[in-house]
MIDOMI-49249 format. One record per atom (N, C-alpha, C): residue number from 1; residue in one letter; atom name; x, y, z. Coordinates in nm, 3 decimals, always signed. Atoms other than C-alpha are relative to their C-alpha. Last residue first. Layout:
BEGIN
[pt NUM "A" "CA" [X Y Z]];
...
This chain:
BEGIN
[pt 99 "Q" "N" [+0.135 -0.031 +0.072]];
[pt 99 "Q" "CA" [+1.289 +3.196 +3.374]];
[pt 99 "Q" "C" [-0.102 -0.005 +0.096]];
[pt 98 "T" "N" [+0.009 -0.148 -0.036]];
[pt 98 "T" "CA" [+1.632 +3.171 +3.575]];
[pt 98 "T" "C" [-0.151 +0.071 -0.061]];
[pt 97 "S" "N" [+0.050 -0.022 -0.123]];
[pt 97 "S" "CA" [+1.610 +2.787 +3.580]];
[pt 97 "S" "C" [-0.023 +0.156 +0.049]];
[pt 96 "N" "N" [-0.082 -0.095 -0.058]];
[pt 96 "N" "CA" [+1.669 +2.728 +3.223]];
[pt 96 "N" "C" [-0.068 +0.058 +0.129]];
[pt 95 "L" "N" [+0.063 -0.128 -0.008]];
[pt 95 "L" "CA" [+1.480 +2.409 +3.154]];
[pt 95 "L" "C" [+0.093 +0.118 +0.060]];
[pt 94 "I" "N" [+0.023 -0.028 +0.134]];
[pt 94 "I" "CA" [+1.655 +2.084 +3.071]];
[pt 94 "I" "C" [-0.060 +0.136 -0.034]];
[pt 93 "A" "N" [+0.097 -0.099 +0.018]];
[pt 93 "A" "CA" [+1.839 +2.007 +3.386]];
[pt 93 "A" "C" [-0.041 +0.030 -0.155]];
[pt 92 "P" "N" [-0.050 -0.172 +0.024]];
[pt 92 "P" "CA" [+2.043 +1.714 +3.368]];
[pt 92 "P" "C" [-0.104 +0.077 -0.004]];
[pt 91 "V" "N" [-0.012 -0.018 +0.157]];
[pt 91 "V" "CA" [+1.901 +1.389 +3.525]];
[pt 91 "V" "C" [+0.024 +0.138 -0.019]];
[pt 90 "I" "N" [-0.046 -0.125 +0.012]];
[pt 90 "I" "CA" [+1.930 +1.234 +3.896]];
[pt 90 "I" "C" [+0.030 +0.025 -0.166]];
[pt 89 "F" "N" [-0.100 -0.032 +0.098]];
[pt 89 "F" "CA" [+1.704 +0.960 +3.951]];
[pt 89 "F" "C" [+0.035 +0.133 -0.003]];
[pt 88 "Y" "N" [+0.052 -0.037 +0.137]];
[pt 88 "Y" "CA" [+1.540 +0.948 +4.285]];
[pt 88 "Y" "C" [+0.102 -0.016 -0.099]];
[pt 87 "K" "N" [+0.140 -0.001 +0.012]];
[pt 87 "K" "CA" [+1.581 +0.800 +4.629]];
[pt 87 "K" "C" [-0.060 +0.030 -0.116]];
[pt 86 "G" "N" [+0.048 +0.113 -0.070]];
[pt 86 "G" "CA" [+1.946 +0.684 +4.650]];
[pt 86 "G" "C" [-0.143 +0.001 +0.019]];
[pt 85 "D" "N" [-0.027 -0.060 -0.131]];
[pt 85 "D" "CA" [+2.064 +1.024 +4.509]];
[pt 85 "D" "C" [-0.039 -0.113 +0.093]];
[pt 84 "T" "N" [+0.101 +0.009 -0.089]];
[pt 84 "T" "CA" [+2.100 +0.858 +4.164]];
[pt 84 "T" "C" [+0.046 +0.054 +0.142]];
[pt 83 "E" "N" [-0.010 -0.080 -0.095]];
[pt 83 "E" "CA" [+2.306 +0.861 +3.850]];
[pt 83 "E" "C" [-0.120 -0.006 +0.098]];
[pt 82 "P" "N" [-0.143 -0.038 +0.003]];
[pt 82 "P" "CA" [+2.373 +0.622 +3.565]];
[pt 82 "P" "C" [+0.027 +0.095 +0.129]];
[pt 81 "A" "N" [-0.016 -0.155 +0.023]];
[pt 81 "A" "CA" [+2.063 +0.436 +3.684]];
[pt 81 "A" "C" [+0.132 +0.043 -0.006]];
[pt 80 "N" "N" [-0.074 -0.016 +0.144]];
[pt 80 "N" "CA" [+2.104 +0.053 +3.673]];
[pt 80 "N" "C" [-0.004 +0.150 -0.042]];
[pt 79 "K" "N" [-0.125 +0.059 -0.008]];
[pt 79 "K" "CA" [+2.026 +0.011 +4.057]];
[pt 79 "K" "C" [+0.077 +0.023 -0.134]];
[pt 78 "L" "N" [-0.108 -0.112 +0.003]];
[pt 78 "L" "CA" [+1.748 +0.284 +4.071]];
[pt 78 "L" "C" [+0.133 -0.094 -0.021]];
[pt 77 "A" "N" [+0.018 -0.097 +0.095]];
[pt 77 "A" "CA" [+1.455 +0.047 +4.002]];
[pt 77 "A" "C" [+0.126 +0.098 -0.030]];
[pt 76 "E" "N" [-0.002 +0.066 +0.128]];
[pt 76 "E" "CA" [+1.567 -0.240 +4.193]];
[pt 76 "E" "C" [+0.013 +0.096 -0.117]];
[pt 75 "E" "N" [-0.147 +0.019 +0.008]];
[pt 75 "E" "CA" [+1.645 -0.010 +4.504]];
[pt 75 "E" "C" [+0.016 -0.066 -0.136]];
[pt 74 "R" "N" [-0.064 -0.128 +0.036]];
[pt 74 "R" "CA" [+1.279 +0.135 +4.459]];
[pt 74 "R" "C" [+0.149 -0.023 -0.044]];
[pt 73 "P" "N" [-0.055 -0.066 -0.104]];
[pt 73 "P" "CA" [+1.120 -0.201 +4.458]];
[pt 73 "P" "C" [+0.073 +0.117 -0.039]];
[pt 72 "L" "N" [-0.151 +0.034 -0.017]];
[pt 72 "L" "CA" [+0.941 -0.272 +4.145]];
[pt 72 "L" "C" [+0.053 +0.053 +0.127]];
[pt 71 "M" "N" [-0.101 -0.102 +0.039]];
[pt 71 "M" "CA" [+0.559 -0.260 +4.192]];
[pt 71 "M" "C" [+0.148 -0.032 +0.022]];
[pt 70 "E" "N" [-0.077 -0.048 -0.102]];
[pt 70 "E" "CA" [+0.319 -0.531 +4.204]];
[pt 70 "E" "C" [+0.122 +0.082 -0.048]];
[pt 69 "T" "N" [-0.094 +0.119 -0.066]];
[pt 69 "T" "CA" [+0.099 -0.559 +3.922]];
[pt 69 "T" "C" [+0.071 +0.048 +0.108]];
[pt 68 "P" "N" [-0.112 -0.043 -0.082]];
[pt 68 "P" "CA" [-0.202 -0.333 +3.789]];
[pt 68 "P" "C" [+0.084 -0.131 +0.039]];
[pt 67 "E" "N" [+0.043 +0.021 -0.137]];
[pt 67 "E" "CA" [-0.385 -0.473 +3.495]];
[pt 67 "E" "C" [+0.103 +0.057 +0.090]];
[pt 66 "D" "N" [-0.057 -0.117 -0.084]];
[pt 66 "D" "CA" [-0.364 -0.320 +3.147]];
[pt 66 "D" "C" [-0.049 -0.022 +0.137]];
[pt 65 "N" "N" [+0.104 -0.100 -0.079]];
[pt 65 "N" "CA" [-0.471 -0.630 +2.939]];
[pt 65 "N" "C" [+0.069 +0.084 +0.097]];
[pt 64 "R" "N" [+0.067 +0.053 -0.110]];
[pt 64 "R" "CA" [-0.181 -0.764 +2.715]];
[pt 64 "R" "C" [-0.108 +0.092 +0.072]];
[pt 63 "F" "N" [-0.025 -0.057 -0.136]];
[pt 63 "F" "CA" [-0.113 -0.634 +2.395]];
[pt 63 "F" "C" [-0.060 -0.082 +0.110]];
[pt 62 "V" "N" [-0.121 +0.105 -0.062]];
[pt 62 "V" "CA" [-0.133 -0.853 +2.073]];
[pt 62 "V" "C" [+0.033 +0.073 +0.120]];
[pt 61 "D" "N" [-0.079 -0.065 -0.095]];
[pt 61 "D" "CA" [-0.478 -0.706 +1.954]];
[pt 61 "D" "C" [+0.116 -0.065 +0.067]];
[pt 60 "V" "N" [+0.025 +0.050 -0.146]];
[pt 60 "V" "CA" [-0.579 -0.905 +1.665]];
[pt 60 "V" "C" [+0.091 +0.094 +0.084]];
[pt 59 "V" "N" [-0.121 -0.058 -0.083]];
[pt 59 "V" "CA" [-0.606 -0.756 +1.307]];
[pt 59 "V" "C" [-0.028 -0.030 +0.144]];
[pt 58 "D" "N" [+0.043 -0.023 -0.126]];
[pt 58 "D" "CA" [-0.814 -0.946 +1.072]];
[pt 58 "D" "C" [+0.120 +0.045 +0.088]];
[pt 57 "I" "N" [-0.022 +0.122 -0.066]];
[pt 57 "I" "CA" [-0.685 -0.872 +0.715]];
[pt 57 "I" "C" [-0.051 +0.013 +0.142]];
[pt 56 "P" "N" [+0.044 +0.134 +0.094]];
[pt 56 "P" "CA" [-0.801 -0.628 +0.453]];
[pt 56 "P" "C" [+0.029 -0.121 +0.080]];
[pt 55 "H" "N" [-0.125 +0.068 +0.043]];
[pt 55 "H" "CA" [-0.826 -0.344 +0.720]];
[pt 55 "H" "C" [-0.031 -0.123 -0.069]];
[pt 54 "A" "N" [-0.102 -0.105 -0.060]];
[pt 54 "A" "CA" [-1.115 -0.095 +0.802]];
[pt 54 "A" "C" [+0.136 -0.056 -0.046]];
[pt 53 "L" "N" [-0.107 +0.063 -0.083]];
[pt 53 "L" "CA" [-1.344 -0.320 +0.583]];
[pt 53 "L" "C" [+0.084 +0.137 +0.051]];
[pt 52 "P" "N" [-0.114 -0.091 -0.007]];
[pt 52 "P" "CA" [-1.686 -0.227 +0.437]];
[pt 52 "P" "C" [+0.116 -0.045 +0.088]];
[pt 51 "E" "N" [-0.023 -0.072 -0.120]];
[pt 51 "E" "CA" [-1.901 -0.541 +0.387]];
[pt 51 "E" "C" [+0.115 +0.103 -0.007]];
[pt 50 "I" "N" [-0.113 +0.024 -0.084]];
[pt 50 "I" "CA" [-1.947 -0.677 +0.047]];
[pt 50 "I" "C" [-0.001 +0.109 +0.110]];
[pt 49 "Q" "N" [-0.002 +0.097 -0.109]];
[pt 49 "Q" "CA" [-2.290 -0.742 -0.092]];
[pt 49 "Q" "C" [+0.116 -0.006 +0.084]];
[pt 48 "E" "N" [+0.117 -0.017 -0.086]];
[pt 48 "E" "CA" [-2.322 -0.429 -0.312]];
[pt 48 "E" "C" [-0.011 -0.093 +0.114]];
[pt 47 "T" "N" [-0.047 -0.010 -0.157]];
[pt 47 "T" "CA" [-1.953 -0.438 -0.417]];
[pt 47 "T" "C" [-0.132 +0.006 +0.072]];
[pt 46 "E" "N" [+0.124 -0.011 -0.092]];
[pt 46 "E" "CA" [-2.012 -0.506 -0.798]];
[pt 46 "E" "C" [+0.059 -0.017 +0.153]];
[pt 45 "V" "N" [-0.003 +0.136 -0.091]];
[pt 45 "V" "CA" [-1.702 -0.401 -0.984]];
[pt 45 "V" "C" [-0.120 +0.004 +0.098]];
[pt 44 "Q" "N" [+0.077 +0.095 +0.051]];
[pt 44 "Q" "CA" [-1.771 -0.131 -1.245]];
[pt 44 "Q" "C" [-0.027 -0.108 +0.085]];
[pt 43 "N" "N" [+0.136 -0.016 -0.016]];
[pt 43 "N" "CA" [-1.647 +0.157 -1.030]];
[pt 43 "N" "C" [-0.099 -0.106 -0.068]];
[pt 42 "L" "N" [+0.035 +0.041 -0.151]];
[pt 42 "L" "CA" [-1.316 -0.002 -1.030]];
[pt 42 "L" "C" [-0.148 +0.027 +0.039]];
[pt 41 "L" "N" [+0.008 +0.141 -0.014]];
[pt 41 "L" "CA" [-1.308 +0.023 -1.414]];
[pt 41 "L" "C" [-0.032 -0.057 +0.137]];
[pt 40 "E" "N" [+0.129 +0.052 +0.072]];
[pt 40 "E" "CA" [-1.397 +0.370 -1.396]];
[pt 40 "E" "C" [-0.020 -0.147 +0.008]];
[pt 39 "V" "N" [+0.110 -0.037 -0.103]];
[pt 39 "V" "CA" [-1.121 +0.448 -1.145]];
[pt 39 "V" "C" [-0.123 -0.038 -0.060]];
[pt 38 "Y" "N" [-0.012 +0.094 -0.096]];
[pt 38 "Y" "CA" [-0.877 +0.296 -1.415]];
[pt 38 "Y" "C" [-0.107 +0.016 +0.126]];
[pt 37 "D" "N" [+0.047 +0.122 +0.049]];
[pt 37 "D" "CA" [-0.997 +0.510 -1.674]];
[pt 37 "D" "C" [-0.002 -0.116 +0.096]];
[pt 36 "L" "N" [+0.127 +0.003 -0.010]];
[pt 36 "L" "CA" [-0.943 +0.813 -1.437]];
[pt 36 "L" "C" [-0.068 -0.124 -0.078]];
[pt 35 "I" "N" [+0.039 +0.023 -0.132]];
[pt 35 "I" "CA" [-0.588 +0.694 -1.392]];
[pt 35 "I" "C" [-0.147 +0.022 +0.039]];
[pt 34 "G" "N" [-0.026 +0.136 -0.041]];
[pt 34 "G" "CA" [-0.526 +0.672 -1.746]];
[pt 34 "G" "C" [-0.055 -0.040 +0.144]];
[pt 33 "S" "N" [+0.115 +0.083 +0.051]];
[pt 33 "S" "CA" [-0.676 +1.001 -1.823]];
[pt 33 "S" "C" [+0.019 -0.143 +0.007]];
[pt 32 "L" "N" [+0.122 +0.000 -0.075]];
[pt 32 "L" "CA" [-0.438 +1.136 -1.561]];
[pt 32 "L" "C" [-0.130 -0.057 -0.056]];
[pt 31 "H" "N" [-0.021 +0.070 -0.143]];
[pt 31 "H" "CA" [-0.126 +0.992 -1.714]];
[pt 31 "H" "C" [-0.128 +0.009 +0.075]];
[pt 30 "S" "N" [+0.005 +0.158 +0.042]];
[pt 30 "S" "CA" [-0.227 +1.109 -2.075]];
[pt 30 "S" "C" [-0.004 -0.078 +0.122]];
[pt 29 "S" "N" [+0.143 +0.032 +0.055]];
[pt 29 "S" "CA" [-0.308 +1.460 -1.952]];
[pt 29 "S" "C" [-0.020 -0.133 -0.030]];
[pt 28 "M" "N" [+0.097 +0.005 -0.123]];
[pt 28 "M" "CA" [+0.008 +1.460 -1.744]];
[pt 28 "M" "C" [-0.127 -0.025 -0.056]];
[pt 27 "E" "N" [-0.030 +0.141 -0.076]];
[pt 27 "E" "CA" [+0.216 +1.396 -2.063]];
[pt 27 "E" "C" [-0.094 -0.025 +0.110]];
[pt 26 "Q" "N" [+0.042 +0.119 +0.092]];
[pt 26 "Q" "CA" [+0.043 +1.674 -2.250]];
[pt 26 "Q" "C" [+0.020 -0.128 +0.060]];
[pt 25 "L" "N" [+0.146 -0.016 -0.022]];
[pt 25 "L" "CA" [+0.096 +1.933 -1.943]];
[pt 25 "L" "C" [-0.059 -0.125 -0.100]];
[pt 24 "E" "N" [+0.043 +0.060 -0.128]];
[pt 24 "E" "CA" [+0.453 +1.824 -1.917]];
[pt 24 "E" "C" [-0.146 -0.020 +0.000]];
[pt 23 "T" "N" [-0.034 +0.148 +0.024]];
[pt 23 "T" "CA" [+0.504 +1.921 -2.292]];
[pt 23 "T" "C" [-0.037 -0.103 +0.129]];
[pt 22 "E" "N" [+0.081 +0.068 +0.071]];
[pt 22 "E" "CA" [+0.347 +2.246 -2.221]];
[pt 22 "E" "C" [+0.004 -0.138 -0.045]];
[pt 21 "S" "N" [-0.017 -0.039 +0.132]];
[pt 21 "S" "CA" [+0.552 +2.302 -1.933]];
[pt 21 "S" "C" [-0.101 -0.044 -0.081]];
[pt 20 "L" "N" [-0.031 +0.103 +0.114]];
[pt 20 "L" "CA" [+0.425 +2.249 -1.589]];
[pt 20 "L" "C" [+0.022 +0.072 -0.131]];
[pt 19 "E" "N" [-0.003 -0.079 +0.113]];
[pt 19 "E" "CA" [+0.429 +2.472 -1.276]];
[pt 19 "E" "C" [+0.051 -0.105 -0.105]];
[pt 18 "L" "N" [-0.093 +0.050 +0.086]];
[pt 18 "L" "CA" [+0.286 +2.275 -0.986]];
[pt 18 "L" "C" [+0.007 +0.097 -0.125]];
[pt 17 "N" "N" [-0.136 -0.105 -0.004]];
[pt 17 "N" "CA" [+0.111 +2.446 -0.689]];
[pt 17 "N" "C" [+0.108 -0.083 -0.099]];
[pt 16 "A" "N" [-0.104 +0.082 -0.084]];
[pt 16 "A" "CA" [-0.131 +2.115 -0.664]];
[pt 16 "A" "C" [+0.128 +0.092 +0.008]];
[pt 15 "L" "N" [+0.050 +0.045 -0.125]];
[pt 15 "L" "CA" [-0.438 +2.325 -0.738]];
[pt 15 "L" "C" [+0.113 -0.063 +0.087]];
[pt 14 "Q" "N" [+0.009 -0.094 -0.089]];
[pt 14 "Q" "CA" [-0.253 +2.470 -1.031]];
[pt 14 "Q" "C" [-0.047 -0.030 +0.130]];
[pt 13 "A" "N" [-0.132 -0.036 -0.031]];
[pt 13 "A" "CA" [-0.163 +2.148 -1.163]];
[pt 13 "A" "C" [+0.014 +0.141 +0.084]];
[pt 12 "V" "N" [-0.048 +0.086 -0.114]];
[pt 12 "V" "CA" [-0.530 +2.037 -1.153]];
[pt 12 "V" "C" [+0.160 +0.041 +0.054]];
[pt 11 "K" "N" [+0.070 -0.042 -0.140]];
[pt 11 "K" "CA" [-0.644 +2.353 -1.305]];
[pt 11 "K" "C" [+0.062 -0.089 +0.091]];
[pt 10 "R" "N" [-0.050 -0.142 -0.058]];
[pt 10 "R" "CA" [-0.379 +2.318 -1.597]];
[pt 10 "R" "C" [-0.053 +0.033 +0.123]];
[pt 9 "V" "N" [-0.139 +0.029 -0.053]];
[pt 9 "V" "CA" [-0.470 +1.953 -1.649]];
[pt 9 "V" "C" [+0.056 +0.116 +0.061]];
[pt 8 "D" "N" [+0.011 +0.077 -0.121]];
[pt 8 "D" "CA" [-0.831 +2.066 -1.697]];
[pt 8 "D" "C" [+0.123 -0.036 +0.087]];
[pt 7 "D" "N" [+0.038 -0.095 -0.103]];
[pt 7 "D" "CA" [-0.724 +2.342 -1.940]];
[pt 7 "D" "C" [-0.038 -0.066 +0.134]];
[pt 6 "L" "N" [-0.118 -0.061 -0.068]];
[pt 6 "L" "CA" [-0.523 +2.063 -2.121]];
[pt 6 "L" "C" [-0.032 +0.116 +0.102]];
[pt 5 "S" "N" [-0.064 -0.100 +0.075]];
[pt 5 "S" "CA" [-0.838 +1.879 -2.178]];
[pt 5 "S" "C" [+0.107 +0.053 +0.081]];
[pt 4 "L" "N" [-0.002 -0.115 -0.072]];
[pt 4 "L" "CA" [-0.885 +1.538 -1.996]];
[pt 4 "L" "C" [+0.050 +0.123 -0.099]];
[pt 3 "T" "N" [-0.084 -0.111 +0.066]];
[pt 3 "T" "CA" [-0.984 +1.249 -2.198]];
[pt 3 "T" "C" [-0.013 +0.127 +0.090]];
[pt 2 "A" "N" [+0.022 -0.136 -0.047]];
[pt 2 "A" "CA" [-1.171 +0.942 -2.026]];
[pt 2 "A" "C" [+0.111 +0.091 -0.051]];
[pt 1 "M" "N" [-0.126 -0.060 -0.031]];
[pt 1 "M" "CA" [-1.175 +0.632 -2.248]];
[pt 1 "M" "C" [-0.020 +0.142 +0.046]];
C-alpha cells in the first residue's frame, strides 16, 4: 500500500495551486494513496502481447469521399436567402468601414 507523507501532499497541492487545510491534507493523503495503489495494480497487468490502441473500438470513417460534383445553379442557391441583389447574398457589415 502506497502512503504519501503530508509534505508530498502539500507539494502536489502547491503544484495544483490549491490551498488545503490540515484536515484536507490528511484526507487528500488518503485519496492520493488509493489512486497510487490502483495505478500499481494496473502496472501488474500483463500487456506485453497487447498492441497499443488509439481507440478501444474500431472507428470507421462515415464521411463520403470528397469528390467534385455539379454546382448548384446561382438562382437555386439564392432563392432562400433573406436578402440578395440577384447575383450575391447581402449580409450586414461586420467590420467598421472607417478603419
